[in-house]
C-alpha positions as CSV (number, residue, x, y, z in Angstrom):
1,M,10.9,2.0,0.9
2,K,10.8,-2.0,0.7
3,H,7.4,-2.5,-1.6
4,G,5.8,0.3,-4.3
5,G,2.3,1.5,-3.4
6,D,2.5,2.2,0.3
7,I,1.2,5.5,0.0
8,Y,-0.5,5.8,3.6
9,K,2.5,6.1,5.2
10,V,3.8,8.9,2.6
11,A,0.7,10.9,3.1
12,K,1.2,10.9,6.8
13,S,4.3,12.0,6.5
14,L,3.2,15.1,4.3
15,T,-0.3,15.7,6.0
16,C,-2.2,15.0,3.2
17,K,-5.5,12.0,2.0
18,S,-3.3,9.6,0.4
19,E,-5.9,10.2,-3.0
20,D,-3.9,13.6,-3.1
21,I,-1.0,11.2,-3.7
22,I,0.0,10.5,-7.9
23,D,1.6,6.9,-6.8
24,F,4.4,6.2,-9.5
25,S,5.7,3.1,-7.5
26,S,2.8,1.3,-7.7
27,N,2.7,-1.6,-11.5
28,I,-0.1,-2.0,-11.1
29,N,-2.7,-1.9,-14.4
30,L,-4.4,1.3,-15.0
31,Y,-7.2,-0.1,-16.4
32,H,-9.9,-1.0,-13.6
33,P,-13.6,-1.5,-15.1
34,K,-16.3,-1.4,-12.8
35,I,-17.1,-5.3,-12.3
36,D,-20.7,-5.7,-10.3
37,I,-20.7,-8.5,-8.0
38,K,-23.5,-9.4,-6.0
39,I,-22.8,-9.4,-2.2
40,D,-25.8,-11.8,-0.9
41,K,-26.2,-13.4,2.7
42,N,-25.1,-17.2,1.0
43,M,-21.8,-15.6,0.1
44,I,-21.4,-13.8,4.0
45,A,-22.5,-16.1,5.9
46,K,-21.5,-19.4,4.1
47,Y,-18.4,-21.5,4.2
48,A,-16.4,-21.1,0.5
49,D,-15.5,-23.7,-1.1
50,S,-12.0,-25.0,0.4
51,S,-11.1,-26.1,-3.2
52,Y,-11.5,-23.3,-5.0
53,I,-12.4,-25.9,-8.5
54,T,-14.3,-23.7,-10.4
55,L,-11.9,-21.2,-10.0
56,K,-9.4,-22.7,-11.3
57,K,-11.5,-24.3,-13.7
58,S,-11.5,-21.0,-15.1
59,I,-8.2,-19.6,-14.5
60,A,-7.1,-23.8,-15.8
61,K,-8.8,-22.5,-19.4
62,K,-7.6,-18.8,-19.6
63,Y,-4.0,-20.5,-19.2
64,R,-4.6,-23.6,-20.8
65,I,-3.7,-26.0,-18.6
66,N,-5.0,-28.4,-16.0
67,P,-6.8,-27.1,-12.7
68,K,-4.8,-30.4,-11.3
69,N,-1.3,-28.4,-12.3
70,I,-3.1,-25.0,-10.3
71,A,-2.5,-24.3,-6.0
72,L,-4.2,-20.8,-4.9
73,Y,-3.2,-17.9,-2.2
74,N,-4.1,-15.9,-0.4
75,G,-1.6,-13.6,-3.2
76,A,1.4,-14.1,-4.5
77,T,3.6,-13.1,-0.9
78,S,2.1,-16.2,0.6
79,A,2.3,-18.2,-2.8
80,I,6.2,-17.8,-2.0
81,Y,6.6,-18.1,1.4
82,A,4.7,-21.6,1.1
83,L,6.9,-22.9,-1.6
84,L,10.8,-21.7,0.0
85,S,9.4,-22.7,3.7
86,S,8.3,-27.0,1.8
87,L,10.9,-27.2,-0.9
88,K,13.8,-28.7,0.8
89,S,16.5,-27.7,-0.7
90,L,18.8,-26.0,2.1
91,H,20.1,-23.3,-1.1
92,V,18.7,-20.8,-3.1
93,S,19.9,-19.4,-5.4
94,L,18.7,-15.6,-6.1
95,Y,19.4,-14.1,-9.9
96,A,18.9,-10.7,-8.6
97,P,17.8,-7.7,-8.3
98,L,14.6,-9.0,-7.9
99,Y,11.8,-8.7,-5.3
100,S,13.3,-8.6,-1.9
101,E,10.2,-11.1,-0.3
102,Y,12.8,-13.6,-2.0
103,E,15.1,-13.3,0.5
104,Q,12.9,-13.0,3.2
105,A,11.5,-15.7,2.9
106,A,14.4,-18.0,2.5
107,K,15.7,-16.4,5.4
108,E,12.5,-17.6,7.3
109,S,12.9,-21.0,6.1
110,L,16.7,-21.4,7.1
111,K,18.4,-21.7,3.7
112,T,22.0,-20.4,2.5
113,I,21.6,-17.7,0.0
114,F,23.6,-17.3,-3.3
115,K,23.0,-13.8,-5.6
116,I,23.8,-14.1,-9.1
117,D,24.1,-11.3,-10.4
118,R,22.2,-11.2,-13.6
119,Y,23.6,-8.3,-15.1
120,K,26.6,-9.3,-14.8
121,N,27.0,-13.1,-14.7
122,I,23.8,-14.4,-15.4
123,Y,25.2,-17.6,-16.5
124,K,27.0,-18.7,-13.5
125,E,26.4,-22.0,-12.1
126,P,23.7,-22.1,-9.5
127,P,25.2,-24.8,-6.0
128,K,24.6,-28.3,-7.7
129,G,21.0,-29.0,-6.1
130,S,19.9,-25.5,-5.1
131,I,16.3,-23.7,-5.8
132,V,16.9,-20.5,-8.4
133,V,14.4,-17.9,-8.2
134,F,14.1,-16.3,-11.7
135,V,11.8,-13.2,-12.2
136,N,10.7,-13.0,-16.4
137,P,9.8,-9.9,-16.9
138,A,12.7,-8.7,-14.7
139,T,11.7,-5.9,-11.4
140,P,12.8,-3.0,-11.3
141,D,13.7,-2.6,-14.7
142,G,11.2,-4.8,-16.4
143,R,13.1,-6.5,-19.4
144,Y,12.3,-10.5,-20.7
145,Y,14.7,-12.6,-20.5
146,S,15.2,-16.1,-23.3
147,L,15.9,-18.5,-20.7
148,K,16.5,-21.7,-23.2
149,K,20.2,-21.5,-22.3
150,L,19.2,-20.6,-18.3
151,F,16.9,-24.1,-17.8
152,K,19.8,-25.8,-19.4
153,I,22.2,-24.8,-17.1
154,W,19.5,-25.4,-14.4
155,K,18.6,-29.3,-15.8
156,Q,22.5,-30.2,-15.5
157,R,22.8,-28.7,-12.0
158,D,19.6,-30.7,-10.9
159,C,18.2,-27.2,-9.5
160,T,14.6,-26.2,-8.8
161,V,13.2,-23.4,-10.1
162,I,10.4,-20.6,-9.3
163,L,10.4,-17.9,-12.5
164,D,7.9,-16.2,-11.3
165,E,5.7,-14.7,-14.7
166,S,3.8,-11.7,-12.4
167,F,4.1,-9.4,-14.7
168,L,4.1,-11.7,-18.1
169,E,0.5,-10.5,-19.1
170,F,0.6,-6.9,-19.9
171,E,2.9,-7.4,-23.2
172,D,1.9,-10.3,-24.1
173,L,4.9,-12.6,-23.6
174,K,5.7,-15.9,-24.0
175,S,4.8,-18.2,-20.7
176,Q,7.2,-21.2,-19.6
177,R,4.4,-22.5,-18.5
178,W,4.6,-25.2,-21.5
179,R,7.3,-26.8,-19.7
180,I,5.7,-28.0,-16.7
181,K,4.6,-31.7,-17.7
182,S,8.2,-32.7,-19.0
183,F,10.6,-30.4,-16.1
184,K,9.2,-31.2,-12.9
185,K,10.7,-29.5,-10.9
186,L,9.0,-26.3,-12.2
187,Y,7.1,-24.0,-10.0
188,I,5.8,-21.0,-12.2
189,L,4.4,-18.3,-9.3
190,Q,1.6,-15.6,-10.8
191,S,0.2,-12.6,-8.9
192,F,-3.1,-11.7,-9.9
193,S,-3.1,-8.3,-8.3
194,K,-0.8,-6.2,-11.6
195,F,-2.1,-7.1,-15.2
196,H,-5.4,-7.5,-13.3
197,S,-5.6,-4.5,-11.8
198,S,-6.8,-5.9,-8.7
199,A,-4.2,-5.3,-5.8
200,G,-7.2,-5.3,-2.9
201,V,-8.2,-8.6,-4.0
202,R,-5.2,-11.2,-2.3
203,I,-5.2,-14.2,-5.1
204,G,-1.6,-15.8,-5.9
205,A,-0.9,-19.1,-8.3
206,V,0.8,-21.6,-8.3
207,F,1.7,-23.6,-11.6
208,S,3.2,-27.2,-11.8
209,H,3.2,-30.9,-12.2
210,S,0.6,-32.4,-10.0
211,K,2.5,-34.7,-7.5
212,N,4.2,-30.9,-6.8
213,I,1.0,-29.3,-6.3
214,K,-0.5,-32.2,-4.1
215,K,2.5,-31.5,-2.4
216,L,2.2,-27.9,-1.0
217,P,1.3,-26.0,1.6
218,N,-3.1,-26.2,1.4
219,I,-4.5,-23.6,4.0
220,H,-8.3,-24.1,3.7
221,W,-10.6,-21.0,3.3
222,S,-6.9,-19.0,2.8
223,L,-9.6,-16.9,0.1
224,S,-12.5,-15.1,0.6
225,S,-15.9,-15.8,-1.4
226,F,-15.8,-12.2,-2.9
227,D,-12.0,-12.5,-3.7
228,V,-13.1,-15.6,-5.7
229,K,-16.4,-14.5,-7.8
230,F,-14.5,-11.2,-8.6
231,L,-11.1,-13.1,-9.9
232,Q,-13.3,-15.1,-11.8
233,K,-15.4,-12.6,-13.8
234,R,-11.3,-10.6,-14.1
235,V,-10.2,-13.5,-16.0
236,A,-13.2,-14.4,-18.2
237,D,-13.2,-10.5,-19.2
238,K,-11.4,-11.3,-22.6
239,V,-12.3,-7.2,-23.4
240,F,-10.3,-6.1,-20.5
241,E,-7.6,-8.2,-21.8
242,T,-7.7,-6.8,-25.2
243,R,-8.3,-3.1,-23.8
244,S,-5.9,-3.0,-21.2
245,R,-3.6,-4.0,-24.2
246,A,-4.0,-1.2,-26.0
247,L,-4.1,1.6,-23.1
248,H,-0.7,-0.3,-22.2
249,V,1.4,0.8,-25.4
250,K,-0.2,4.1,-25.4
251,H,0.8,4.9,-22.5
252,K,4.1,3.1,-22.1
253,K,4.7,5.3,-25.2
254,E,4.0,8.5,-23.1
255,L,5.8,7.5,-20.5
256,Y,8.4,7.2,-22.1
257,A,8.6,10.5,-24.2
258,I,8.4,12.5,-21.4
259,L,11.3,10.5,-19.4
260,K,13.4,11.1,-22.7
261,K,12.4,14.2,-23.2
262,S,12.9,15.6,-19.9
263,K,16.6,14.8,-20.2
264,L,17.5,14.1,-16.3
265,F,17.7,10.6,-17.0
266,S,21.9,9.5,-18.4
267,K,19.7,5.6,-18.6
268,I,16.2,4.8,-19.7
269,Y,16.0,0.6,-19.2
270,P,14.1,-0.7,-22.0
271,S,11.2,-2.6,-20.2
272,Q,8.6,-5.0,-21.6
273,T,5.9,-4.5,-19.0
274,N,4.7,-2.3,-17.4
275,F,7.3,0.2,-15.8
276,F,10.7,2.1,-16.5
277,M,13.6,2.0,-14.1
278,V,16.0,4.8,-14.9
279,K,19.7,6.5,-13.6
280,S,20.3,9.8,-12.8
281,D,23.0,11.3,-10.6
282,K,20.5,13.6,-9.1
283,A,17.7,10.5,-8.3
284,P,18.1,11.1,-4.6
285,D,17.2,15.3,-5.4
286,I,14.4,14.4,-7.8
287,Y,12.6,11.6,-5.7
288,K,12.9,14.7,-3.0
289,Q,11.8,17.0,-4.9
290,M,8.5,15.5,-7.1
291,L,7.6,14.0,-3.3
292,K,7.2,17.9,-2.3
293,R,4.7,17.7,-5.1
294,K,2.6,14.7,-3.6
295,I,4.6,12.4,-6.5
296,L,5.9,9.1,-5.0
297,I,8.2,7.6,-7.1
298,R,10.5,4.5,-6.3
299,K,13.4,4.2,-5.4
300,C,15.4,1.5,-6.3
301,K,18.4,1.5,-4.1
302,N,17.5,-0.7,-1.9
303,F,17.6,-3.6,-4.9
304,D,20.5,-5.9,-4.9
305,F,23.4,-4.8,-7.4
306,L,21.5,-0.6,-8.4
307,D,22.1,1.9,-6.4
308,K,20.9,5.0,-5.2
309,K,21.0,6.3,-9.0
310,H,18.4,4.4,-10.0
311,L,14.3,5.2,-9.9
312,R,11.7,3.6,-11.1
313,F,8.9,5.0,-12.5
314,A,5.5,2.8,-13.9
315,V,3.1,3.6,-16.3
316,K,0.1,5.8,-14.8
317,D,-2.9,7.5,-17.1
318,K,-2.9,10.3,-19.2
319,K,-3.5,13.5,-16.5
320,S,-0.7,12.0,-14.0
321,H,1.4,11.3,-17.1
322,K,1.6,15.7,-18.3
323,I,1.6,16.3,-14.1
324,L,4.9,15.0,-14.1
325,K,5.3,16.2,-17.5
326,R,5.2,19.1,-15.6
327,Y,7.5,18.7,-12.8
328,L,9.9,17.2,-14.9
329,N,10.6,20.3,-16.8
330,E,10.7,22.4,-14.3
331,L,13.4,20.1,-12.3
332,S,15.4,20.3,-15.4
């Protein structure tokens, strides 16, 4: 499994409907209130404003930055490929484990890849002048890092920094966006599908100095009118933000208690976002037995520096947790 949420492929292999699967592999916000969007003929028939200035202003207001510091793409994955294809350095340093898309995008851009094990040697110096990629909070373990010492190293090594903050908002953690004005080699990537509970709406953003934004690839009409309208409403909804975090805290505690009480896992990694990575000698069998019960969890063996003993569980609702608890207790 290269990515969570592939329930359609799994449903086909189990000969069941996708809605029959409880998907603990997908780390999308469990809270998704209805948004009423009127789809009229103008939205469908007319070209949208390809500058997306209204949406950029909404995002800028939420994150307290200038609209000129924002580039929008058809999802975070598209932003990753656009960034790595446009940045000139031929060396990429990946602080692993992290999303496989970064390595794939670096390969397609014909860049030399240098990996740093952030568990064992996080302060190892990257090659001078390289592009460094760091995900914070990290995946698949959910750890949030203080980056003060790392930024000092990156500046000394004259690195261009791609910092992925896609999971930052679940616990209202501090962003590094404040560095954009003073550190012109910084690019912050933001996925809107995770916290904003909109995996089907494909919008990703890059925040950087205005001069950098002007140089990034700009594909006209890469976002649909519906996507734009949805995200404008979502980012302006302060009730959604407050309610999401309250539910997140409640359900995260619930999931942690279930995993701990099962006594199936030798380690539950501390997490500051909406999933837990666990370790168990029985992980392959746990995955297999859960799948038989139509529960999909995330195998982590394809991540660098991890192995088949590692699994990841995303935070879900009370009903899903109750079912998971029953089946884990059966195994234990």
